[in-house]
C-alpha positions as CSV (number, residue, x, y, z in Angstrom):
1,M,8.5,17.1,-0.6
2,I,10.6,15.0,-2.9
3,G,8.8,15.1,-5.8
4,T,5.7,17.1,-7.6
5,C,3.2,17.9,-10.4
6,L,2.3,13.8,-11.1
7,D,-0.6,11.9,-10.6
8,T,-2.5,10.4,-8.3
9,I,0.5,8.3,-6.4
10,D,-0.8,4.9,-5.4
11,A,1.8,3.2,-5.1
12,V,5.2,3.8,-3.6
13,A,8.6,2.0,-2.9
14,P,11.0,4.0,-0.9
15,F,15.0,3.5,-1.4
16,P,15.6,2.4,2.7
17,N,17.8,4.9,3.9
18,S,18.9,7.1,1.3
19,E,20.7,10.2,1.8
20,P,19.8,12.7,0.0
21,P,15.7,10.0,0.5
22,A,14.8,8.3,-2.9
23,G,12.4,6.0,-3.9
24,L,9.9,5.2,-6.3
25,A,6.7,6.5,-7.0
26,G,3.4,5.4,-8.9
27,E,0.8,6.7,-10.8
28,R,-2.1,4.8,-10.6
29,K,-3.6,6.2,-13.6
30,S,-1.6,6.3,-16.0
31,G,1.2,3.4,-14.7
32,R,3.9,6.1,-14.8
33,V,6.9,4.3,-12.8
34,M,8.4,7.8,-11.1
35,Q,12.1,8.1,-9.4
36,V,12.2,10.7,-7.3
37,Q,14.2,12.0,-4.4
38,R,15.0,15.2,-2.5
39,G,17.0,18.2,-4.7
40,S,16.0,16.6,-8.0
41,A,13.3,16.7,-10.3
42,P,11.1,13.5,-11.3
43,N,12.7,10.9,-13.1
44,A,10.1,8.8,-15.4
45,V,12.1,5.1,-15.0
46,I,8.5,2.7,-16.9
47,T,5.2,3.3,-18.1
48,L,3.2,0.5,-17.0
49,P,0.4,-0.7,-19.5
50,V,-2.5,-1.2,-16.7
51,D,-6.0,0.0,-16.8
52,G,-6.8,2.8,-14.0
53,T,-10.4,2.7,-14.3
54,A,-13.0,1.5,-11.6
55,D,-9.9,1.8,-8.7
56,G,-8.0,-0.5,-10.7
57,G,-4.2,0.9,-12.4
58,L,-1.1,0.9,-10.7
59,L,-1.7,-0.5,-7.1
60,G,1.7,-1.5,-5.4
61,L,5.6,-1.3,-5.7
62,A,8.3,-3.6,-3.8
63,L,11.7,-3.6,-4.5
64,S,13.6,-7.0,-5.0
65,P,14.6,-7.9,-2.7
66,S,18.7,-7.8,-3.9
67,Y,17.8,-3.9,-5.5
68,P,21.5,-2.7,-5.3
69,E,22.6,-5.5,-7.5
70,D,19.8,-6.8,-10.0
71,Q,17.4,-3.0,-10.4
72,L,14.3,-5.2,-10.3
73,V,10.9,-4.2,-9.3
74,Y,7.9,-6.1,-8.6
75,A,4.5,-4.1,-9.3
76,Y,0.8,-5.2,-8.9
77,I,-1.5,-4.0,-11.7
78,T,-4.6,-4.1,-13.5
79,T,-4.9,-5.1,-17.0
80,P,-7.9,-5.0,-19.1
81,T,-8.2,-9.1,-18.9
82,D,-7.1,-9.3,-14.7
83,N,-5.2,-8.4,-11.5
84,R,-1.7,-9.2,-11.8
85,V,2.2,-8.7,-10.1
86,V,4.8,-8.0,-13.0
87,R,8.2,-7.6,-12.4
88,F,10.7,-4.9,-14.2
89,T,13.7,-3.4,-14.0
90,A,13.9,0.7,-15.3
91,G,13.1,0.6,-19.8
92,D,12.5,-3.2,-19.8
93,V,9.3,-4.7,-21.2
94,P,7.5,-6.4,-18.0
95,K,7.4,-9.8,-17.1
96,P,4.4,-12.3,-15.4
97,V,4.9,-13.0,-12.0
98,L,1.5,-13.9,-10.6
99,T,-2.0,-13.3,-13.3
100,G,-5.1,-14.1,-13.2
101,I,-6.7,-12.6,-10.2
102,P,-10.0,-11.4,-10.7
103,R,-10.9,-8.4,-12.0
104,G,-14.4,-6.8,-11.8
105,P,-16.4,-3.1,-12.3
106,A,-15.1,-2.5,-9.0
107,G,-13.5,-3.9,-6.1
108,N,-9.5,-3.9,-8.1
109,R,-7.6,-2.3,-5.2
110,G,-5.0,-3.9,-4.2
111,S,-2.0,-3.7,-2.4
112,M,1.8,-5.0,-2.5
113,T,4.8,-5.0,0.2
114,R,7.9,-6.5,0.9
115,D,8.4,-9.4,4.2
116,R,11.3,-9.9,6.4
117,A,11.8,-13.0,4.8
118,G,12.1,-10.8,1.3
119,N,8.3,-12.5,0.1
120,L,5.8,-10.6,-1.6
121,L,2.3,-9.9,0.1
122,V,-0.2,-9.1,-2.6
123,A,-3.6,-7.8,-0.7
124,T,-6.2,-8.1,-4.1
125,G,-10.2,-6.5,-4.0
126,N,-13.2,-8.8,-4.6
127,A,-13.7,-7.7,-7.8
128,G,-16.9,-6.5,-7.2
129,D,-17.9,-9.5,-6.0
130,P,-17.9,-10.1,-1.8
131,A,-18.5,-13.8,-2.1
132,L,-15.4,-14.5,-4.2
133,A,-14.1,-13.7,-0.8
134,A,-14.9,-15.9,1.0
135,D,-14.0,-18.7,-1.6
136,P,-10.5,-21.1,-1.3
137,K,-10.7,-21.4,-5.1
138,S,-10.3,-17.5,-5.5
139,L,-7.5,-14.6,-5.5
140,A,-10.2,-11.9,-5.3
141,G,-10.4,-11.0,-1.5
142,K,-6.9,-12.9,0.0
143,L,-3.6,-11.6,1.5
144,L,-1.5,-13.8,-1.0
145,R,1.7,-14.2,-0.2
146,I,4.1,-15.3,-2.8
147,D,7.9,-15.4,-3.9
148,T,9.6,-13.7,-6.0
149,A,8.8,-16.0,-8.7
150,G,5.3,-15.7,-8.1
151,K,4.9,-19.5,-6.3
152,P,3.6,-19.7,-2.9
153,A,6.0,-18.8,-0.1
154,K,8.4,-21.0,2.1
155,G,6.4,-20.8,5.1
156,N,3.1,-20.2,4.2
157,P,0.4,-21.8,6.6
158,D,-1.0,-23.8,4.2
159,P,2.2,-24.8,1.1
160,S,0.0,-25.3,-1.3
161,T,-1.3,-22.3,-1.6
162,A,-0.2,-18.5,-1.6
163,V,-3.8,-17.7,0.1
164,I,-3.3,-16.6,3.6
165,A,-5.9,-14.7,4.9
166,A,-9.0,-14.6,3.2
167,G,-12.5,-11.9,3.1
168,L,-10.6,-8.6,2.4
169,Q,-13.4,-6.0,0.2
170,N,-11.2,-3.3,-1.0
171,P,-7.5,-3.1,0.6
172,A,-5.6,-0.2,0.2
173,S,-2.6,-0.8,1.7
174,I,-0.6,-3.6,4.2
175,C,2.4,-2.9,6.8
176,I,4.7,-5.1,8.7
177,G,4.4,-5.3,12.4
178,I,7.2,-5.3,14.8
179,D,6.3,-9.0,14.8
180,S,6.1,-9.0,11.3
181,R,2.5,-10.5,11.5
182,P,0.5,-8.1,8.4
183,W,-2.0,-5.3,9.3
184,V,-3.8,-4.5,5.7
185,T,-6.3,-1.2,5.2
186,D,-9.7,-2.1,4.1
187,R,-12.5,-0.1,2.7
188,S,-16.2,-1.8,2.5
189,A,-19.5,0.0,1.3
190,Q,-20.0,-0.1,5.4
191,E,-17.1,0.8,7.1
192,D,-13.5,1.0,7.1
193,A,-10.7,-1.2,9.0
194,I,-7.8,-2.5,9.5
195,Y,-7.0,-5.6,9.9
196,R,-4.0,-7.1,12.0
197,V,-3.6,-10.8,10.0
198,D,-2.6,-14.5,11.7
199,P,-2.0,-15.7,8.6
200,G,-3.4,-19.2,7.7
201,K,-6.8,-18.4,10.7
202,P,-10.0,-16.7,10.0
203,L,-9.6,-12.8,9.7
204,G,-11.7,-11.8,11.8
205,N,-13.4,-8.7,13.7
206,P,-11.2,-5.6,12.6
207,A,-8.8,-4.4,14.8
208,W,-10.5,-1.1,14.0
209,R,-13.4,0.8,12.1
210,W,-13.9,3.1,10.5
211,P,-17.8,4.1,10.3
212,D,-17.5,7.3,9.2
213,K,-15.7,6.1,6.0
214,P,-12.2,8.6,5.7
215,G,-10.9,6.3,2.8
216,V,-8.3,4.3,5.4
217,A,-4.7,4.3,3.6
218,G,-1.4,3.7,3.7
219,C,0.0,2.5,7.2
220,V,2.9,2.1,9.1
221,V,3.4,0.4,12.4
222,T,6.2,1.6,15.5
223,P,6.2,-0.7,18.9
224,S,3.4,1.6,20.0
225,M,1.7,2.6,17.2
226,L,-0.4,2.4,14.1
227,A,-0.2,5.4,11.9
228,V,-2.7,5.6,8.5
229,V,-3.3,7.9,6.3
230,T,-6.5,8.8,4.6
231,S,-7.6,9.5,1.0
232,T,-11.3,11.0,1.6
233,A,-10.6,12.3,5.1
234,G,-7.3,14.3,3.9
235,N,-5.7,13.4,7.2
236,L,-3.3,11.1,9.3
237,Q,-4.5,9.0,12.4
238,I,-2.3,7.9,15.2
239,L,-3.9,4.6,17.0
240,P,-1.4,3.6,20.0
241,L,-0.7,0.2,20.9
242,N,0.4,-1.4,24.0
243,P,3.1,-4.5,23.9
244,E,1.0,-6.9,22.5
245,G,-0.2,-5.2,19.8
246,V,-3.9,-4.0,20.7
247,I,-4.6,-1.0,19.5
248,T,-5.8,0.8,23.2
249,A,-7.6,3.9,22.6
250,K,-9.4,6.1,19.4
251,P,-7.2,7.4,16.9
252,T,-5.8,11.0,17.4
253,V,-5.8,12.8,13.9
254,S,-3.1,15.2,12.5
255,L,-2.4,16.9,9.1
256,A,-5.8,17.5,8.4
257,E,-7.1,20.6,5.7
258,K,-4.6,23.4,6.0
259,E,-2.5,21.6,7.9
260,G,-1.5,19.1,5.9
261,F,-1.3,17.7,2.6
262,G,-5.1,17.1,0.7
263,R,-6.0,13.3,-0.1
264,L,-3.1,10.9,0.9
265,G,-2.2,7.4,-0.8
266,A,0.2,5.1,-0.1
267,M,2.9,5.1,2.8
268,A,6.1,3.4,3.2
269,V,8.3,3.5,5.7
270,L,12.4,5.2,4.2
271,N,13.4,4.9,7.9
272,S,13.5,4.6,11.4
273,N,12.3,8.3,11.5
274,L,10.5,9.2,8.2
275,A,7.1,7.6,6.6
276,M,6.8,8.4,2.2
277,V,4.0,8.7,1.6
278,G,1.9,9.7,-2.2
279,T,-0.8,12.7,-2.6
280,V,-3.7,12.0,-4.7
281,N,-5.7,14.6,-4.9
282,K,-5.7,14.7,-8.8
283,T,-8.3,11.8,-7.8
284,G,-11.6,13.5,-6.2
285,G,-9.7,16.2,-4.6
286,T,-8.5,19.9,-4.4
287,P,-4.9,19.4,-6.2
288,V,-2.9,23.0,-5.9
289,S,-0.4,23.8,-8.6
290,S,2.1,21.5,-7.4
291,D,0.0,18.3,-7.1
292,D,0.2,15.8,-7.0
293,R,3.4,14.8,-4.0
294,V,5.4,12.4,-3.2
295,V,6.0,13.9,0.7
296,L,8.3,12.5,4.1
297,L,5.9,13.1,7.1
298,T,7.8,12.1,10.8
299,I,7.5,8.9,12.0
300,P,6.1,9.8,15.2
301,P,8.1,8.5,18.5
302,P,6.8,6.1,20.9
303,N,4.5,8.1,22.9
304,G,5.1,11.0,21.2
305,P,2.3,13.5,19.2
306,G,1.4,13.5,15.5
307,G,3.1,12.6,12.2
308,G,4.9,15.8,10.9
309,K,6.0,17.2,7.4
310,D,9.3,17.0,6.9
């Protein structure tokens, strides 16, 4: 555990390979970005102006590719008028990077991460209108790939647009596979799902479906497994992968009920052994005195057992 007494952590950005483990954690409803570190009290970096209603708020954090030098951080947030990507440094006024992503009465959930080329991947919700997810003129319900200036990233299948996939409903997380292909967790009224995205091609069928809707949230990929945490069921689910990245069996569930931390939200890799995870018990859960928290989970080794607390 590296941060306690916070509120609904739906965005994390670990400092890679930091020792002691450290990173940034974002409170969805308040917009506060906190620096957390094992052995130290959380420290406020900035409060971003967010609208935390209708699944919105502070939804994603990503460090600049040159963060050790420029201390620049990117955030995906909801405002009263839109969803947008902004950038900031500690104590500075956030500056817009990409604006005008539709905001609606629902379907504002989203996520952001950095790909291996240093560009930003942004998963956007459908703003409560499933038709927008299929509309090529709308940024809603899409997976976007932009550079750090907010323009379509170099190497996009269509260089004129940031959109590399369409058809998302209420996405919660993006994680990058060993082959650099993104995986996106998504929620709909009928089921939860995870998609393995082939940029520029139709989203297609999910790689896995959860008809029981456990609230799929953060994810991590290794050569042999896909780990997904859930914000309704409050557990960790491990799906085995074959060498081609295909899910081969139903999930193995761990960290359920008393053995876990309750409801889990954002998750990102800290190093080859650990992932940083935020809890969301103050939104619909049963919080304990130390909630909400930023915790560390062990990433299972190849063919190993489910993840555990650290």
